[in-house]
N, C-alpha and C positions, 0 to 999 in steps of 0.2 A: 504494500500500500504506500503510495506516495503522499506525504503530507502536503498541505497547502503551501508550506514554505519551501518545498522542493526536497526535503529530507525524507528519510524512511521512518515509518511509524509501525510499531507492532500492533497486531489486531488482538482484541480480547479473545480468550480461548473459545468462547461460545460462537464467535464469528469465524475464528480460524477453522473450526470444524466444517464450515460451509464452503470454504474455498475448494476449487477444482470440482465442484458438484454442479449438476444441471438441475434447474428448477422449472416447474410449470406453475404459472400463476393464474388464478381464476379471479376475475374482477366482475363484480355485479354493480352496474352503474344505474342510478335512478335520477330523476329530476333533482333530488336533494343534493346530488353531487355537482350540479351546475348552478352555483350561486356565487356572488362576489366573495362570500366568506369561505368557500370551499374550493380552493384552487389546486390543492395538492392532496395526495393520499398519504396517510401517516400510519405506520405500523404501531399498534397500541399493545398487542399481545403476541408472544411467541409461545406456542404450546407444543406438546409432543403428539397431539392428535393430528390425524390426516384430515383431509376434507371430509366433512360428515356426509353420510349417505342420505341424510334428510335435507341437505342443502337444496337439492333440485326441487323437492316437494314444497319447500318454504318459499322459493323465489322463482318458480316456474321450472320447466324442464330443459332450459337452455344451459346446461352444465356439461362439462366434459367428464368422462369417466376418470376416476383417480386410481392410482396404485399406491403401494406402501411408500414409494419414494417421492410422490408428488408433494408439492407445496401449494397451498391455496392462499391467495390474497383476495380478500373480500372487502368491498366498500359497501357497508350496509346503509340502508336508508335512514337508520336511526343514529348513526355515529360513525367514528373513524374506522379505517380498515383493520383487518385482523390478519396477521401472517401466521400460518400454521405449518410447522415443520417438526420433524423428529430431531430435536436438538437437546443438549443437556439442560437439566433443570436449572443449573447455574445461570444460564442465559435467560431462561424463561421467567425467572423470579427476580433477577437483578434489575434495580432501577439505575439509570444513569446518575452520576454524582449530582448533577444540577437538580434532578427531581428529588433525590433523597435529601439533599440539603434544604430544598424548599419545603418538603414535607416536615422535616425536623424543626425548621424555623416556625412553621405554622403551628405545630403542636406546642411550642413553648410560649405562645402568646397568651 
């Protein structure tokens, strides 16, 4: 990984596991996604689950079949996207430092 300043930067272990792998993303887009306030998709959760078998039933049948190695990225009409992959629990539960700091500061008020 090349850092913005041109130097090299080490990836966290949970992301290192994802290098050299091929991923399939599934994106469900609704009118909710096309507003001035929703210009990008954000990964809010990484889980060890694969794309759920009920996804097609919840959002119509326009979904691709999934295998154990598939990764799904879904932009739901009620909130941000969810990335699902078989990755370590360390990555699935770890908050970035800025989020952890903000949560800790909020708790101490």
